[in-house]
FIFIPA-547931 format. One record per residue (C-alpha): residue number from 1; x, y, z; residue in three letters. Coordinates in pm, whole numbers, padded with zeros to 5 digits. Layout:
# FIFIPA-547931
[NUM [X Y Z] 'ALA'] ...
# end
This chain:
# FIFIPA-547931
[1 [00011 00033 -00015] 'MET'] [2 [00292 00242 00081] 'TYR'] [3 [00468 00170 -00235] 'GLY'] [4 [00149 00277 -00471] 'TRP'] [5 [00133 00576 -00214] 'LEU'] [6 [00487 00642 -00304] 'PHE'] [7 [00469 00607 -00655] 'LEU'] [8 [00121 00767 -00700] 'SER'] [9 [00350 01090 -00503] 'GLY'] [10 [00614 01058 -00753] 'VAL'] [11 [00377 01042 -01021] 'GLY'] [12 [00169 01317 -00921] 'ALA'] [13 [00519 01529 -00860] 'GLY'] [14 [00676 01420 -01242] 'LEU'] [15 [00324 01568 -01364] 'LEU'] [16 [00327 01875 -01195] 'GLY'] [17 [00661 01937 -01312] 'TYR'] [18 [00597 01850 -01670] 'THR'] [19 [00291 02123 -01633] 'ALA'] [20 [00534 02406 -01457] 'VAL'] [21 [00778 02379 -01711] 'VAL'] [22 [00587 02335 -02021] 'THR'] [23 [00406 02671 -01923] 'VAL'] [24 [00797 02798 -01850] 'ALA'] [25 [00919 02736 -02218] 'ALA'] [26 [00594 02838 -02361] 'GLN'] [27 [00655 03198 -02227] 'ARG'] [28 [01064 03151 -02297] 'LEU'] [29 [00970 03082 -02718] 'LEU'] [30 [00697 03365 -02757] 'GLN'] [31 [00726 03749 -02684] 'SER'] [32 [00525 04014 -02649] 'ARG'] [33 [00424 04142 -03019] 'ARG'] [34 [00481 04484 -03045] 'ARG'] [35 [00389 04712 -03368] 'LEU'] [36 [00629 04955 -03498] 'PRO'] [37 [00568 05327 -03283] 'PRO'] [38 [00673 05516 -03548] 'VAL'] [39 [00740 05533 -03888] 'THR'] [40 [01051 05618 -04125] 'PRO'] [41 [00815 05912 -04265] 'ALA'] [42 [00832 06065 -03877] 'ASP'] [43 [01152 06145 -03929] 'ALA'] [44 [01160 06298 -04305] 'GLY'] [45 [01256 05991 -04486] 'LEU'] [46 [01124 05827 -04801] 'LEU'] [47 [01017 05463 -04736] 'TYR'] [48 [00872 05162 -04902] 'GLU'] [49 [00662 04926 -04677] 'ASP'] [50 [00754 04529 -04780] 'ILE'] [51 [00689 04181 -04719] 'ARG'] [52 [00951 03933 -04793] 'LEU'] [53 [01041 03550 -04771] 'GLN'] [54 [01262 03415 -04549] 'ALA'] [55 [01546 03235 -04710] 'ARG'] [56 [01370 02875 -04661] 'GLY'] [57 [01096 02936 -04463] 'ALA'] [58 [00716 02942 -04528] 'ALA'] [59 [00728 03278 -04334] 'LEU'] [60 [00644 03620 -04476] 'SER'] [61 [00860 03920 -04339] 'ILE'] [62 [00725 04269 -04280] 'ALA'] [63 [01022 04504 -04339] 'ALA'] [64 [01097 04878 -04422] 'TRP'] [65 [01305 04972 -04759] 'HIS'] [66 [01482 05295 -04740] 'ILE'] [67 [01662 05361 -04994] 'PRO'] [68 [01909 05621 -05048] 'ALA'] [69 [01994 05803 -05333] 'ALA'] [70 [02266 05642 -05579] 'ALA'] [71 [02301 05391 -05281] 'ALA'] [72 [02555 05095 -05389] 'THR'] [73 [02561 04993 -05014] 'ARG'] [74 [02275 04869 -04809] 'ALA'] [75 [02252 04766 -04406] 'ILE'] [76 [02009 04545 -04264] 'ILE'] [77 [01875 04617 -03939] 'ILE'] [78 [01718 04330 -03715] 'ALA'] [79 [01567 04412 -03386] 'HIS'] [80 [01577 04194 -03026] 'GLY'] [81 [01350 03974 -02856] 'VAL'] [82 [01054 04210 -02776] 'GLY'] [83 [01157 04456 -03044] 'GLY'] [84 [01028 04557 -03393] 'CYS'] [85 [01140 04790 -03650] 'ARG'] [86 [01240 05136 -03520] 'GLY'] [87 [01236 04935 -03134] 'LYS'] [88 [01540 04806 -03169] 'GLU'] [89 [01708 05010 -02890] 'PHE'] [90 [01614 05167 -02552] 'THR'] [91 [01541 05477 -02771] 'VAL'] [92 [01392 05478 -03119] 'GLY'] [93 [01600 05377 -03390] 'SER'] [94 [01530 05622 -03705] 'LEU'] [95 [01787 05899 -03617] 'ASP'] [96 [02101 05619 -03697] 'LEU'] [97 [01877 05524 -03981] 'VAL'] [98 [01854 05872 -04103] 'ALA'] [99 [02217 05895 -04083] 'GLN'] [100 [02322 05605 -04227] 'LEU'] [101 [02089 05738 -04491] 'VAL'] [102 [02268 06001 -04546] 'GLY'] [103 [02571 05904 -04557] 'SER'] [104 [02489 05711 -04843] 'GLY'] [105 [02357 05349 -04716] 'PHE'] [106 [02032 05233 -04804] 'THR'] [107 [01851 05050 -04513] 'VAL'] [108 [01642 04759 -04465] 'LEU'] [109 [01427 04714 -04166] 'MET'] [110 [01316 04385 -04052] 'LEU'] [111 [01062 04264 -03799] 'ASP'] [112 [01194 03902 -03710] 'LEU'] [113 [00924 03597 -03688] 'ARG'] [114 [00647 03658 -03425] 'GLY'] [115 [00740 04015 -03363] 'HIS'] [116 [00583 04369 -03530] 'GLY'] [117 [00353 04287 -03841] 'ALA'] [118 [00543 03941 -03946] 'SER'] [119 [00436 03588 -03926] 'ASP'] [120 [00355 03463 -03617] 'ALA'] [121 [00632 03175 -03504] 'ALA'] [122 [00814 03054 -03178] 'ARG'] [123 [01143 03222 -03137] 'MET'] [124 [01446 03062 -03163] 'THR'] [125 [01664 03349 -03023] 'TYR'] [126 [01874 03358 -03334] 'GLY'] [127 [01872 03041 -03485] 'ILE'] [128 [01617 03042 -03690] 'ARG'] [129 [01592 03387 -03714] 'GLU'] [130 [01885 03431 -03936] 'ARG'] [131 [01622 03302 -04213] 'HIS'] [132 [01506 03653 -04196] 'GLU'] [133 [01818 03767 -04263] 'VAL'] [134 [01895 03563 -04477] 'LEU'] [135 [01599 03648 -04703] 'GLY'] [136 [01668 04021 -04678] 'ALA'] [137 [02011 03982 -04839] 'VAL'] [138 [01775 03782 -05138] 'ASP'] [139 [01561 04113 -05201] 'TRP'] [140 [01880 04313 -05160] 'LEU'] [141 [02078 04114 -05395] 'LEU'] [142 [01775 04117 -05665] 'ALA'] [143 [01789 04505 -05669] 'GLN'] [144 [02116 04476 -05770] 'GLY'] [145 [02318 04520 -05492] 'TYR'] [146 [02676 04329 -05503] 'ALA'] [147 [02797 04049 -05270] 'PRO'] [148 [03005 04224 -05006] 'GLY'] [149 [02794 04554 -05014] 'ALA'] [150 [02556 04425 -04762] 'ILE'] [151 [02598 04524 -04424] 'GLY'] [152 [02414 04380 -04116] 'VAL'] [153 [02352 04582 -03753] 'LEU'] [154 [02178 04348 -03541] 'GLY'] [155 [02060 04404 -03200] 'ALA'] [156 [02082 04155 -02904] 'SER'] [157 [01899 03864 -03088] 'MET'] [158 [01940 04038 -03418] 'GLY'] [159 [02290 04014 -03362] 'GLY'] [160 [02308 03629 -03306] 'VAL'] [161 [02102 03575 -03626] 'ALA'] [162 [02335 03844 -03797] 'GLY'] [163 [02602 03593 -03686] 'MET'] [164 [02423 03272 -03845] 'GLY'] [165 [02374 03468 -04181] 'ALA'] [166 [02692 03563 -04218] 'ALA'] [167 [02810 03195 -04157] 'GLY'] [168 [02627 03090 -04445] 'GLU'] [169 [02601 03396 -04644] 'GLU'] [170 [02933 03492 -04832] 'PRO'] [171 [02776 03778 -04981] 'ALA'] [172 [02735 03945 -04665] 'ILE'] [173 [03008 04161 -04629] 'GLY'] [174 [03038 04277 -04243] 'ALA'] [175 [02867 04321 -03953] 'LEU'] [176 [02779 04476 -03624] 'ILE'] [177 [02645 04274 -03340] 'SER'] [178 [02492 04507 -03032] 'ASP'] [179 [02450 04357 -02696] 'SER'] [180 [02423 04005 -02796] 'ALA'] [181 [02524 03685 -02580] 'CYS'] [182 [02829 03468 -02591] 'ALA'] [183 [02636 03201 -02445] 'ASP'] [184 [02256 03131 -02432] 'PHE'] [185 [02200 02906 -02135] 'GLN'] [186 [02483 03078 -01940] 'ALA'] [187 [02301 03424 -01972] 'MET'] [188 [01946 03280 -01933] 'ILE'] [189 [02033 03107 -01628] 'SER'] [190 [02116 03410 -01455] 'LEU'] [191 [01730 03560 -01467] 'HIS'] [192 [01510 03233 -01522] 'PHE'] [193 [01431 03258 -01133] 'ARG'] [194 [01349 03643 -01168] 'ARG'] [195 [01132 03641 -01517] 'GLN'] [196 [00958 03301 -01454] 'SER'] [197 [00958 03308 -01098] 'LYS'] [198 [01037 02956 -01056] 'LEU'] [199 [01366 02750 -00893] 'PRO'] [200 [01676 02747 -01113] 'LEU'] [201 [01578 02367 -01091] 'VAL'] [202 [01256 02399 -01389] 'PHE'] [203 [01487 02520 -01627] 'LEU'] [204 [01666 02215 -01788] 'PRO'] [205 [01304 02087 -01814] 'GLY'] [206 [01187 02409 -02007] 'ALA'] [207 [01499 02379 -02177] 'LEU'] [208 [01360 02034 -02290] 'LEU'] [209 [01015 02099 -02361] 'ILE'] [210 [01196 02396 -02545] 'GLY'] [211 [01357 02152 -02745] 'ARG'] [212 [01056 01950 -02838] 'LEU'] [213 [00827 02255 -02958] 'LEU'] [214 [01077 02394 -03143] 'ILE'] [215 [01352 02119 -03252] 'GLY'] [216 [01634 02303 -03154] 'GLU'] [217 [01839 02268 -02876] 'ASN'] [218 [01884 02631 -02694] 'LEU'] [219 [02092 02508 -02432] 'ALA'] [220 [02385 02421 -02704] 'ARG'] [221 [02310 02786 -02844] 'LEU'] [222 [02689 02940 -02852] 'ARG'] [223 [02696 03213 -03049] 'PRO'] [224 [03083 03249 -02976] 'HIS'] [225 [03121 02961 -03116] 'GLU'] [226 [02939 03105 -03458] 'LEU'] [227 [03151 03427 -03502] 'LEU'] [228 [03504 03170 -03520] 'ARG'] [229 [03362 03086 -03812] 'LYS'] [230 [03323 03392 -03986] 'LEU'] [231 [03675 03355 -04178] 'ASN'] [232 [03802 03695 -04130] 'ARG'] [233 [03454 03882 -04168] 'LEU'] [234 [03467 04240 -04052] 'PRO'] [235 [03309 04235 -03746] 'VAL'] [236 [03255 04530 -03484] 'LEU'] [237 [03102 04371 -03163] 'ILE'] [238 [02945 04695 -02913] 'ILE'] [239 [02825 04657 -02558] 'HIS'] [240 [02716 04859 -02258] 'ALA'] [241 [02944 04831 -02009] 'GLN'] [242 [02676 04810 -01729] 'GLY'] [243 [02457 04576 -01889] 'ASP'] [244 [02238 04334 -01648] 'ARG'] [245 [02068 04182 -01873] 'LEU'] [246 [02354 03986 -02089] 'VAL'] [247 [02682 04111 -01843] 'PRO'] [248 [02956 04239 -02053] 'VAL'] [249 [03195 03943 -01992] 'GLU'] [250 [02965 03790 -02310] 'HIS'] [251 [03119 04054 -02579] 'ALA'] [252 [03457 04028 -02473] 'HIS'] [253 [03440 03650 -02566] 'THR'] [254 [03234 03705 -02860] 'LEU'] [255 [03546 03940 -02963] 'ALA'] [256 [03782 03712 -02867] 'GLN'] [257 [03611 03423 -03100] 'ALA'] [258 [03584 03627 -03381] 'GLY'] [259 [03922 03838 -03343] 'ASP'] [260 [03615 04114 -03365] 'ALA'] [261 [03672 04472 -03270] 'GLU'] [262 [03477 04535 -02964] 'LEU'] [263 [03338 04896 -02850] 'TRP'] [264 [03218 04905 -02494] 'VAL'] [265 [03032 05180 -02402] 'THR'] [266 [02954 05339 -02068] 'ASP'] [267 [02557 05296 -02107] 'SER'] [268 [02412 05081 -01832] 'SER'] [269 [02185 04935 -01997] 'ARG'] [270 [02065 04649 -02238] 'HIS'] [271 [02081 04805 -02603] 'LEU'] [272 [02134 05162 -02430] 'GLY'] [273 [02452 05241 -02602] 'SER'] [274 [02293 05446 -02880] 'PHE'] [275 [02083 05633 -02631] 'GLY'] [276 [02351 05712 -02399] 'ALA'] [277 [02540 05862 -02718] 'ASP'] [278 [02329 05878 -03024] 'PRO'] [279 [02639 06054 -03226] 'ARG'] [280 [02916 05850 -03110] 'ALA'] [281 [02681 05545 -03202] 'TYR'] [282 [02625 05645 -03534] 'SER'] [283 [02987 05749 -03633] 'GLN'] [284 [03123 05447 -03503] 'ARG'] [285 [02872 05232 -03699] 'VAL'] [286 [02880 05456 -04019] 'ILE'] [287 [03267 05485 -04002] 'GLN'] [288 [03292 05157 -03952] 'PHE'] [289 [03048 05020 -04237] 'PHE'] [290 [03235 05283 -04498] 'GLU'] [291 [03551 05089 -04417] 'ARG'] [292 [03406 04706 -04450] 'ALA'] [293 [03167 04705 -04720] 'LEU'] [294 [03278 04713 -05070] 'PHE'] [295 [03172 05035 -05261] 'ASP'] [296 [03081 04961 -05663] 'ARG'] [297 [03087 05325 -05732] 'SER'] [298 [03465 05348 -05558] 'ALA'] [299 [03599 05087 -05819] 'SER'] [300 [03574 04955 -06181] 'ARG'] [301 [03259 04749 -06277] 'GLY'] [302 [03271 04384 -06250] 'ALA'] [303 [03305 04317 -06602] 'ASP'] [304 [03661 04542 -06616] 'ASP'] [305 [03759 04366 -06368] 'HIS'] [306 [03758 04046 -06433] 'THR'] [307 [03857 04117 -06776] 'ALA'] [308 [04183 04280 -06607] 'ASP'] [309 [04193 04019 -06302] 'LEU'] [310 [04544 04139 -06039] 'ASN'] [311 [04622 04421 -06256] 'GLN'] [312 [04416 04667 -06021] 'ASP'] [313 [04448 04571 -05661] 'ALA'] [314 [04459 04921 -05501] 'ASN'] [315 [04130 04920 -05608] 'ASN'] [316 [03823 04888 -05337] 'ALA'] [317 [03805 04555 -05208] 'ILE'] [318 [03627 04377 -05504] 'HIS'] [319 [03383 04025 -05406] 'THR'] [320 [03147 03935 -05660] 'THR'] [321 [02993 03618 -05656] 'LEU'] [322 [02966 03509 -06025] 'ILE'] [323 [02881 03165 -05952] 'HIS'] [324 [02723 02956 -05745] 'GLU'] [325 [02710 02547 -05721] 'LEU'] [326 [02477 02326 -05483] 'LEU'] [327 [02540 01934 -05525] 'GLN'] [328 [02491 01614 -05287] 'THR'] [329 [02703 01355 -05322] 'ASP'] [330 [02559 01103 -05523] 'ALA'] [331 [02718 00804 -05281] 'GLN'] [332 [02570 00909 -04975] 'THR'] [333 [02196 00933 -04851] 'PRO'] [334 [02005 01258 -04887] 'PRO'] [335 [02066 01532 -04620] 'GLY'] [336 [02377 01380 -04521] 'ARG'] [337 [02619 01497 -04677] 'SER'] [338 [02649 01875 -04878] 'GLN'] [339 [02900 02063 -05104] 'LEU'] [340 [02829 02418 -05157] 'ARG'] [341 [03088 02567 -05387] 'MET'] [342 [03106 02931 -05443] 'ARG'] [343 [03346 03158 -05720] 'TRP'] [344 [03455 03499 -05705] 'TYR'] [345 [03654 03716 -05832] 'THR'] [346 [03839 03949 -05602] 'THR'] [347 [04200 04174 -05621] 'PRO'] [348 [04394 03888 -05571] 'GLU'] [349 [04277 03654 -05813] 'GLY'] [350 [03982 03401 -05891] 'LEU'] [351 [03884 03262 -05543] 'ARG'] [352 [03759 02920 -05467] 'LEU'] [353 [03546 02869 -05149] 'ARG'] [354 [03415 02536 -05076] 'TRP'] [355 [03232 02413 -04785] 'GLU'] [356 [03157 02105 -04662] 'LEU'] [357 [02785 02086 -04423] 'LEU'] [358 [02758 01732 -04276] 'PRO'] [359 [02423 01651 -04105] 'THR'] [360 [02439 01375 -03827] 'SER'] [361 [02215 01155 -03697] 'PRO'] [362 [02180 01307 -03417] 'GLU'] [363 [02025 01642 -03566] 'SER'] [364 [01831 01480 -03841] 'ASP'] [365 [01649 01305 -03547] 'GLN'] [366 [01565 01677 -03458] 'HIS'] [367 [01545 01848 -03768] 'GLN'] [368 [01110 01880 -03739] 'ARG'] [369 [00892 02144 -03875] 'ALA'] [370 [00737 02333 -03590] 'ASP'] [371 [00422 02562 -03703] 'ASP'] [372 [00618 02790 -03940] 'THR'] [373 [00693 02511 -04167] 'GLY'] [374 [01100 02545 -04113] 'ASP'] [375 [01316 02291 -03998] 'SER'] [376 [01667 02309 -04005] 'ASP'] [377 [01966 02350 -03745] 'THR'] [378 [02253 02570 -03807] 'MET'] [379 [02494 02321 -03943] 'ALA'] [380 [02917 02307 -03821] 'THR'] [381 [03057 02383 -04187] 'SER'] [382 [03413 02335 -04315] 'ARG'] [383 [03515 02601 -04474] 'ILE'] [384 [03809 02705 -04682] 'GLU'] [385 [03929 02910 -04974] 'ASP'] [386 [04172 02870 -05261] 'TYR'] [387 [04312 03175 -05500] 'VAL'] [388 [04424 03107 -05836] 'TYR'] 
# end
């Protein structure tokens, strides 16, 4: 009799634990939807309200296209958890956008999945949000912007999405990440008790349920590992010294992992660097992108450059995607191994980049579609470059 009572108690406890962590996981993966409080017109900017398709996902993404006159370079801006277009920082971002446009950069501002006016979907803290950034790259390439002339400015989760996108898409020429974490589990462990009102013992269960809901293991989300794979991409890490949501140590870890430029500001708030000194922030961002991004107007056209390869290495860095081939090894079961090859012209010569994209049986097991129809993981890739 006592044995049955004991087992009943254990069963009731497990059932209660499961119910609690399921609710906690749902809250962890959903954010309060906020619509943009203003539009670029409020800052005196001409803009276009557009919808674009997230790459590889059945999601329609809301975006603002804010063109600069005769622009050859473009910046994608992605917000963090609970943000939206125009609300990437603790203060509105349109003043920064106006400075970028005035400096000759077209700006494309995104509402990530489950935020703003974009399609509903659970958050993955940057893992799958990278598809929105990649969809924005596709849209800009279709508008005629050259590979290497597209930069990403990501705020917190948007920074993680930018890292993942830059690891897959060499058309991204530079990345700025503001207030992103280096290790998701280390970050969430600091705040789980305060945000959920639950003891920390419930966090592993919440992450497990989250994995079942979205098909991604958030406990293994370590953005500093993404930066190691960016292969000399110009990266600027911005962080507030007094950030209590994502401590500044995360920024130092990211900068060391990616051999990135680091700027720690005097702000005491998460995503507060722009609001603390908008002028200094705008200058730093603009100077970085001006230095890092390819400017087609400052060098010869792609055809002339290709025909006269290696004879003008003093031109601005010129990276033109001329061919992409994606093939799957016929001897390998479908989905197990992919070889992606890209050819570029550069001042140094003809460059071949190949990436081996393995898919492990373990990752296959967890590649499932959630309510977005989007199912994949950020696979580890081996990248090598050859110059001819």
